[in-house]
Structures are given as C-alpha cells and as structure tokens.
N, C-alpha and C positions, 0 to 999 in steps of 0.2 A: 360223518364227524371228522374225517380226514381232511376235508376241505376247510375246516375252521382254522387250522394253523396256516394254511396257504392264504386264506383271506386276510388274516391278521398280518402276515408278511407283506402282502400286496398293499394293504392299508398303511403300514409303517413306511414302506418305500414311497407311496404316494404322498404321505405327509412330509417326508424328508425332501422329496422333489419339490413340493410346493414351497416349503420353507427355503430351500436353496434358490428357487426362482424369485421369491419375495426379497430375499437378501440381496440377490444380484440387482434387482430393480431398484432397491433402496440405495445401494452403493452407486449405481449409475446416476440416480437423481441427485445424490449428494455431490458427486463429481461435477455434474452439469451445473448445479447451483453455485458451487465454488468457482468453477470456470467462468460463469457469467458474472459473478461478483468481482473477481479479481483480475479478469482479463489476462494480459501478458504476464502479470505477476504470478498467476497460477503456474504457467509453464516454467518460469524462472525458478520458483520454489521447488517444484517437482523435480526438475533437472538437478538443482543444488542438493536435494535430499537423496536423489538417486532411486526413489521409489514413490509411486503414486500415493500409497497409503500414508507413508511418512510425511510427504509433502502436504497432503490434505489435512493431516493432523496438525501440522504447523499453522496452516491457514485457519483452521477451526480454533486453535489456541489464540491466534491473533484476534479473531472475532470475539471470543469470550473475554479476552483482556480488554479490548476496546469498549465492551459494554460497561465496564467499570468506570470509564472516564466520563467526566461531565463536559462534553464538547459544547461550546456555546458560540453564538455569532459574536462578532466584534461590535462594540458600541459604535455609533456613528463617529464619535470623537476619535476612538482608537483606529477605526478604519481610515479616517482622514489623515491621521498622524502617520500611519503605515504607508499610505499612498504618497504622502509628502516625502517621507524618508526614502522610499523606493525611487522616486523621481530624482531625488538628490544623488543617490548612489549611482543611478543610471547615467545622469548627466556628467558625472565625474569620470566615467569610464574612458572617454577619449584621452584625457590627460593622465589618468592613473589607473589603467586596467587591472593591475595586480591588486591594488588596495580595494578597488570596487568589487572584485569577486569575493574577497574576504568579507567585506561589509555585506554583500548580498547574502552570503551564507549565514551570517549572523542575523540578518534581518528576517530571513525565512524561519530560522530557529525561534526568534522572538515572536513572530506571528503564530507559529505553532503553539508556543507556550501560552500566549494570550488567548488562544482558542480553547485551551484546556488539555492539550496533549502533554504528557510527561516528557521531560527532556533528559534522556539517558544518552548512551553512546549512539553513534550514527546508525548502526544496523537496527537497533531497537526503535529509533525514531522513524526510520524508513518502514519498518514492519508495521508500526502503529499507524502511520499515515496511509499505508497501502489499503487499509480496511475501508476508509472513507474516500480516498482519492487514488484508486488503483490505476486510473488512466495516466496519471502524471508521476507516479512514484519512480518510474524508470528515468524520468527527467531529473529527479532529485538525485538518484544514484549516479547518473552521468555527470551532473554538475559537481557532485562531491568528489568523484574520481578525478575530474580535471583540477579541482581545488587541491587535492592531495599531490597531483603531479606538479602543480604550481609551487607548492611548498617545498618541493625538491628541486625547483628550478628547471622543470622539464615540460613546461606548458608554453606554447606559443601565444601570441596575441590573439590569433584566430581561435585557439582553444579556449582562451579566457572569454572571448566574445560568445562562443557557444555555451560556455558555463552560465553566462548572464542570461542567455535565452532560456536555458533549462530552468534556472532559478525563477525567472519571471513567470514561466508557465505554472509552476507550483504556487508561487506567491499570489498570482491572480486568482487561482482556484481557492486558496485559503481565504482570500478577502471577498470572494463572490458570495454575497448574502443570499441570493436566490438559490444557489447551489447548496449552501449550508442549510437553509430551511427545508429544502426537499429531502436531504439526507436524514435530518433529525426527525422528520414527520413519520 
C-alpha cells in the first residue's frame, strides 16, 4: 500500500509533463502560424513589443479586429477609376514630385477605404492592412515615413521617387482582384 502514494505522484508528474509538452507544442504552432501569416511584420511587431508573447498577442488582436471588417473587391468601375487616378498621379511626378507623393498617399487611403478598411490613424491603418497584405505593409510604412520627412522638408527627389514605388506596390495589391478573391475565400 505504500506504493500507492508513489504511483499517484508519478501519475501526477506524468500528467503535468504531458500538459507542459502539449502547451509547448501549441505555442510553437501558434508562433509558426503567425510567422507564416505575417512574414516580416511578425518580426517587426515582436521586436517593437520586446516580447514574443506580447507581439503575438498584438498580431492575434489584429486578426480578430480584421474579422469584423467587410473587405470587398472593388467594382470594375471603381477599379478603373482608381487606375486612372493612379496613372494621373504618377504621370505628374516628373513635374511635381512633392504633390504627387501627397496625392499617392491619399489615393492609397481612398482605395483602402473603398475596399472596406476603416480609416483611422496611420499605425491603425498599417496594422489593419498587415493582416491581408503582410508582404507589402513594410512598403506602406516606408512610403509614409518618407512622406513625413517630405512634410518637414527633409526628403530628396530620390526619396520621393522611392515613396511612389512603395505606394504603387501596395496600391497594386489593393486593386488586384485575383489576390482579393483568394484572401476572402
């Protein structure tokens, strides 16, 4: 009968060990899923938060927030209008790069809003867009940083050209219907 408390102790330790292993595997899968979904944004958020668990919490919050949005493809007329407006902004770059970057930023925001993304402050917009477009959100951040430097008179024409390239990358993805349909399926 003395072995009964020992057996119970061994069983308790075994259950705790199995639970700890299962928890570790679950956390690893969660991290892997988030890393695959968010790509470089995963590393940026974890670094910004200073802790993997906090960073992953931010990314999961973004996913839950995004689920509440009604993201929709653009109508053919809206898509055509946006393309026309983008081509106009881009063609004006040579003569007026400063104004073109400001207009490109506005056009990207308009396209996001037309797709159904809420338009809050920049960080909120970037966080929201990162859920569906993680591969280009860094372009959006880079373009915005250049636009801010431009507003302080600290951006060269080459910087402004780079901002246009960054905005175009996100803009094209926002207008890409095949991409939109794959993500919403």
